[in-house]
C-alpha positions as CSV (number, residue, x, y, z in Angstrom):
1,M,0.0,0.0,0.0
2,M,3.0,2.3,0.6
3,N,5.8,0.8,-1.5
4,E,5.8,3.1,-4.6
5,A,4.4,6.4,-3.4
6,I,7.3,7.3,-1.0
7,P,11.1,7.1,-1.2
8,L,12.9,4.1,0.1
9,S,14.4,6.0,3.0
10,N,11.0,7.0,4.2
11,E,9.6,3.5,3.7
12,T,12.5,2.1,5.7
13,L,11.9,4.6,8.4
14,A,8.2,3.8,8.5
15,I,8.9,0.0,8.8
16,Q,11.3,0.6,11.7
17,L,8.7,2.9,13.4
18,V,6.0,0.2,13.0
19,E,8.3,-2.5,14.4
20,K,9.3,-0.3,17.3
21,L,5.7,0.4,18.2
22,S,4.7,-3.2,17.6
23,V,1.9,-2.1,15.3
24,S,0.4,-4.9,13.3
25,P,-0.9,-4.7,9.8
26,T,-4.4,-5.3,11.2
27,D,-4.0,-2.2,13.5
28,I,-2.9,-0.1,10.5
29,M,-5.9,-1.3,8.4
30,R,-8.3,-0.6,11.3
31,L,-6.9,2.9,11.6
32,F,-7.4,3.6,7.8
33,I,-10.9,2.1,7.9
34,E,-11.8,4.3,10.9
35,F,-10.4,7.3,9.2
36,A,-12.3,6.6,6.0
37,E,-15.5,6.4,8.0
38,I,-14.9,9.7,9.8
39,A,-13.8,11.4,6.5
40,S,-16.7,10.0,4.6
41,V,-14.4,8.3,2.0
42,T,-15.3,5.0,0.5
43,A,-13.0,2.1,1.5
44,S,-12.4,1.2,-2.2
45,D,-11.1,4.6,-3.0
46,K,-7.5,4.1,-1.9
47,E,-6.0,7.3,-3.5
48,S,-8.7,9.4,-1.8
49,I,-8.1,7.9,1.6
50,I,-4.3,8.4,1.3
51,N,-4.7,12.0,0.1
52,A,-7.2,12.8,2.8
53,F,-5.0,11.2,5.4
54,R,-2.0,13.2,4.1
55,R,-4.0,16.5,4.4
56,V,-5.0,15.7,8.0
57,V,-1.4,14.9,8.9
58,H,-0.2,18.2,7.3
59,T,-3.0,20.1,9.0
60,G,-2.1,18.7,12.3
61,V,1.6,19.5,11.8
62,N,0.8,23.1,10.8
63,G,-1.6,23.4,13.7
64,I,1.2,22.4,16.1
65,A,3.5,24.9,14.5
66,E,0.8,27.6,15.0
67,M,0.4,26.6,18.6
68,D,4.1,27.2,19.1
69,K,3.7,30.7,17.7
70,S,0.9,31.5,20.2
71,V,1.4,32.9,23.7
72,S,-0.5,32.2,26.9
73,F,-3.8,33.9,27.6
74,E,-2.3,35.7,30.5
75,T,0.6,37.0,28.4
76,A,-1.7,38.2,25.7
77,I,-3.8,40.1,28.3
78,M,-0.8,41.8,29.9
79,E,0.9,42.7,26.6
80,S,-2.4,44.1,25.3
81,V,-2.7,46.4,28.3
82,Q,0.9,47.4,28.0
83,A,0.5,48.3,24.4
84,R,-2.1,50.9,25.5
85,W,-0.1,52.5,28.3
86,N,-0.2,55.9,26.7
87,R,-4.0,56.2,26.9
88,R,-5.6,58.5,29.4
89,P,-5.0,57.5,33.1
90,S,-8.6,56.6,33.7
91,T,-8.6,54.3,30.6
92,V,-5.4,52.6,31.7
93,A,-6.8,52.1,35.2
94,D,-9.9,50.4,33.7
95,L,-7.8,48.2,31.5
96,R,-5.6,47.1,34.4
97,S,-8.7,46.5,36.6
98,Y,-10.2,44.2,34.0
99,S,-7.0,42.3,33.4
100,K,-6.2,41.9,37.1
101,R,-9.7,40.5,37.8
102,I,-9.5,38.0,34.9
103,V,-6.0,36.7,35.8
104,Q,-6.9,36.3,39.5
105,K,-10.2,34.6,39.0
106,L,-9.3,32.2,36.2
107,A,-6.0,30.5,37.1
108,S,-7.0,27.5,35.0
109,L,-6.9,29.5,31.8
110,Q,-3.8,31.6,32.4
111,Q,-1.4,29.3,30.6
112,T,-3.8,28.2,27.9
113,P,-2.6,29.3,24.4
114,L,-4.6,32.3,23.2
115,R,-5.6,30.5,20.0
116,C,-7.1,27.7,22.0
117,I,-9.6,29.9,24.0
118,T,-13.1,29.2,22.8
119,S,-16.2,31.4,22.7
120,E,-17.8,29.2,25.4
121,Q,-14.8,29.8,27.7
122,C,-15.0,33.5,27.0
123,L,-18.7,33.5,28.0
124,Q,-18.0,31.6,31.2
125,L,-15.1,34.0,32.0
126,L,-17.4,37.0,31.6
127,Q,-20.2,35.6,33.5
128,R,-18.0,34.5,36.4
129,C,-15.9,37.7,36.7
130,F,-18.4,40.4,35.5
131,G,-21.9,38.9,35.5
132,Y,-23.0,41.0,38.4
133,S,-23.9,43.9,36.2
134,P,-25.0,44.1,32.5
135,H,-23.2,47.4,32.1
136,V,-19.9,46.0,33.5
137,F,-20.4,42.8,31.5
138,R,-20.5,44.9,28.3
139,K,-17.4,46.9,29.1
140,A,-15.5,43.7,30.1
141,K,-16.6,42.1,26.8
142,A,-15.2,45.0,24.9
143,F,-11.9,44.7,26.8
144,L,-11.7,40.9,26.0
145,H,-12.5,41.6,22.4
146,S,-9.6,44.0,22.2
147,V,-7.3,41.4,23.7
148,F,-8.0,38.9,20.9
149,S,-7.9,41.6,18.2
150,F,-4.4,42.5,19.5
151,G,-3.5,38.8,19.4
152,I,-4.7,38.5,15.8
153,R,-2.4,41.5,14.8
154,R,0.5,39.8,16.6
155,G,-0.2,36.4,14.9
156,W,-1.0,34.7,18.2
157,C,-4.5,33.6,17.0
158,N,-6.5,33.7,13.8
159,T,-10.0,34.4,15.1
160,N,-11.8,36.5,17.8
161,P,-14.1,34.2,19.8
162,V,-15.7,37.1,21.6
163,K,-17.4,38.2,18.3
164,A,-19.8,35.3,18.7
165,L,-21.1,36.4,22.1
166,E,-24.3,38.3,22.7
167,S,-24.3,41.2,25.3
168,P,-27.1,41.3,27.9
169,P,-29.5,44.2,27.5
170,V,-28.8,47.2,29.7
171,Y,-31.9,48.9,31.1
172,E,-30.7,52.4,32.0
173,E,-32.6,54.6,34.5
174,R,-34.5,57.3,32.8
175,I,-32.8,60.6,33.7
176,I,-35.0,63.6,34.4
177,P,-33.5,66.9,33.4
178,L,-32.7,69.5,36.0
179,T,-35.5,72.0,36.7
180,S,-35.0,75.7,36.4
181,T,-35.1,75.9,40.2
182,Q,-32.3,73.3,40.5
183,I,-30.2,75.0,37.9
184,R,-30.5,78.3,39.8
185,A,-29.5,76.6,43.0
186,L,-26.4,75.2,41.4
187,M,-25.4,78.6,40.0
188,R,-26.0,80.4,43.4
189,A,-23.7,77.8,45.1
190,C,-21.1,78.3,42.4
191,R,-20.9,82.0,43.2
192,E,-20.0,81.5,46.9
193,D,-16.4,82.3,47.7
194,D,-15.1,78.8,48.3
195,L,-16.8,77.4,45.2
196,V,-16.4,80.2,42.7
197,T,-13.6,78.4,40.9
198,M,-16.2,75.8,39.8
199,L,-18.3,78.3,37.9
200,P,-16.7,78.2,34.4
201,A,-16.7,74.4,34.4
202,I,-20.3,74.2,35.5
203,Q,-21.3,76.6,32.7
204,L,-19.6,74.4,30.2
205,L,-21.3,71.3,31.5
206,L,-24.8,72.8,31.5
207,W,-24.8,75.1,28.4
208,C,-22.3,73.2,26.2
209,G,-23.0,69.6,27.1
210,V,-19.3,68.9,27.8
211,R,-18.6,65.6,29.6
212,P,-17.3,65.8,33.2
213,G,-14.1,64.0,32.2
214,E,-13.6,66.4,29.2
215,V,-14.2,69.6,31.3
216,Q,-11.3,68.6,33.6
217,R,-8.9,68.5,30.7
218,L,-10.0,71.7,29.0
219,R,-7.8,74.8,29.1
220,W,-8.6,78.5,28.6
221,G,-6.9,78.4,25.2
222,D,-9.7,76.0,24.0
223,I,-12.2,78.9,24.3
224,D,-12.3,80.9,21.1
225,K,-13.7,84.3,22.1
226,R,-14.0,85.6,18.6
227,E,-16.0,82.6,17.3
228,K,-17.7,82.1,20.6
229,V,-17.1,78.4,20.7
230,V,-15.2,75.9,22.9
231,Y,-13.0,73.5,21.0
232,I,-13.0,69.9,22.3
233,E,-9.8,68.7,20.7
234,G,-8.8,65.0,20.4
235,R,-6.6,65.2,23.5
236,V,-9.6,66.3,25.5
237,S,-12.5,64.3,23.9
238,K,-13.6,61.0,25.4
239,T,-14.0,59.5,21.9
240,G,-10.9,61.1,20.5
241,G,-12.9,63.0,17.9
242,P,-12.6,66.8,17.9
243,R,-15.7,69.0,17.9
244,A,-16.6,72.7,18.3
245,V,-19.5,73.6,20.6
246,P,-21.1,77.1,20.5
247,L,-21.1,79.1,23.7
248,R,-24.7,79.8,24.7
249,G,-26.6,81.0,27.7
250,Q,-24.4,81.6,30.8
251,A,-21.5,79.9,29.0
252,L,-21.1,83.2,27.0
253,Q,-19.7,84.6,30.3
254,L,-16.5,82.7,29.6
255,I,-15.6,85.2,26.9
256,G,-15.1,87.8,29.7
257,Y,-12.4,85.9,31.5
258,N,-8.8,86.8,31.0
259,R,-6.8,83.7,32.0
260,P,-3.5,82.2,30.6
261,S,-4.3,80.0,27.7
262,G,-2.5,77.0,29.2
263,E,-4.3,77.1,32.5
264,L,-6.9,74.5,33.2
265,I,-10.5,75.7,33.3
266,A,-11.6,73.4,36.1
267,P,-9.9,73.5,39.5
268,R,-7.4,70.7,40.3
269,N,-9.3,69.7,43.4
270,W,-12.4,69.1,41.2
271,I,-13.8,66.0,42.9
272,R,-13.8,67.4,46.4
273,L,-15.3,70.8,45.3
274,W,-17.9,69.1,43.0
275,R,-19.2,67.0,46.0
276,R,-19.3,70.2,48.1
277,L,-21.2,72.1,45.4
278,R,-23.9,69.5,45.1
279,L,-24.5,69.4,48.8
280,R,-24.5,73.2,49.0
281,A,-27.1,73.4,46.2
282,G,-29.4,71.1,48.2
283,F,-28.9,67.8,46.2
284,K,-29.2,64.7,48.4
285,R,-29.2,62.5,45.3
286,W,-27.5,63.1,42.1
287,Q,-28.1,61.3,38.8
288,R,-24.9,60.6,36.9
289,D,-24.5,62.9,33.8
290,V,-27.7,64.7,34.5
291,M,-26.2,68.1,33.4
292,R,-25.3,66.6,30.0
293,H,-28.8,65.1,29.7
294,T,-30.3,68.5,30.7
295,F,-28.3,70.1,27.9
296,A,-29.4,67.5,25.3
297,T,-33.1,67.8,26.2
298,F,-33.2,71.6,26.3
299,H,-31.2,71.8,23.1
300,L,-33.6,69.6,21.1
301,K,-36.6,71.4,22.6
302,R,-35.2,74.7,21.6
303,F,-33.5,74.1,18.2
304,H,-35.3,70.9,16.9
305,N,-32.1,69.6,15.2
306,L,-31.1,66.1,16.3
307,L,-28.1,66.0,13.9
308,Q,-26.7,69.3,15.2
309,L,-27.2,68.0,18.8
310,Q,-25.4,64.8,17.9
311,E,-22.4,66.7,16.5
312,E,-22.2,69.1,19.5
313,M,-22.3,66.2,22.0
314,G,-19.7,64.2,20.1
315,H,-21.8,61.0,19.5
316,R,-21.1,58.8,16.5
317,D,-24.9,58.5,15.7
318,C,-28.3,59.5,17.1
319,N,-29.3,56.2,18.6
320,L,-28.1,56.9,22.2
321,L,-29.7,60.3,22.1
322,R,-33.1,58.8,21.1
323,T,-33.0,55.9,23.5
324,R,-31.6,57.5,26.7
325,Y,-30.6,61.2,26.6
326,L,-33.9,62.9,25.7
327,N,-36.8,63.4,28.1
328,L,-38.8,66.1,26.3
329,R,-42.0,65.8,28.3
330,H,-40.4,67.5,31.3
331,V,-39.3,70.7,29.5
332,S,-41.5,73.3,27.9
333,T,-40.5,75.3,24.8
334,A,-40.5,78.5,26.8
335,T,-38.2,77.1,29.5
336,A,-35.8,75.8,26.8
337,R,-35.7,79.2,25.1
338,R,-35.0,81.0,28.4
339,F,-32.3,78.5,29.2
340,F,-30.2,79.3,26.1
341,E,-31.1,82.9,25.7
342,G,-31.0,84.1,29.3
343,S,-27.8,85.3,31.0
């Protein structure tokens, strides 16, 4: 069966191997018959069986070679995080938090080659480490997806098993915009001596829809007094995409400031002062991002332009605005007009 298709040296080597392993001709025949059944090749088709067997052997050898090129799951995670060390400190902190939790919780997968990790294992990993919150699950899934994408670029794996996973739905709390009374209370508190440094940042949050993380990175040089806009450059923007937002309402007061262009607009002790400001204004409970949601709702009620709002808020599309940001029933047209046109 194998005397003409291969060189004599290989035939001799094969005979020696068979003798060493004490494999009988019957065993070899059974192996070929079993392979023929699995590969759906008829037993009478000798050439097809041999060619198919040869392909399987070559595939296995290539697979072993690919395995040798891979790295452990733990190494892939750590190097993926290291490759993004130059991101913003908050982003790097999140990456390190996810990686640390995965490595600590799943010791059994640490040394598994990256290309051997399956979609089922990824799902179990996410459920075990991050299943306590749909929101956290989604963020962890995005992190894990980035690890495999990084591995593909490095040649450590060929596919991304996270792509096959579904994310659990996130039911966000409906955010009610701030009332005129609440806005006035915030602005009164901002004008008190120990909180006055917060005023410019609060004006940007409420009347320009700037994100809290972005406002802490803005500098006075980002305010264009002639054009009456604030430029959210890539170094400041959460998404990395620049945008220009018109100064309206009380944010127009920023034009009157005369500060060095390189100076931060928000005070450096932002977190402590921001907590004090909310308490001083009478807020016992504070909804996250409520000022940005207030801006979005008042903006659409006043200008009726969803695309313009999307551009000013820095969203990639209008879906998030439609599903979560807008709560128009709580704001009248007259209130929205006074919000942007008042001083």
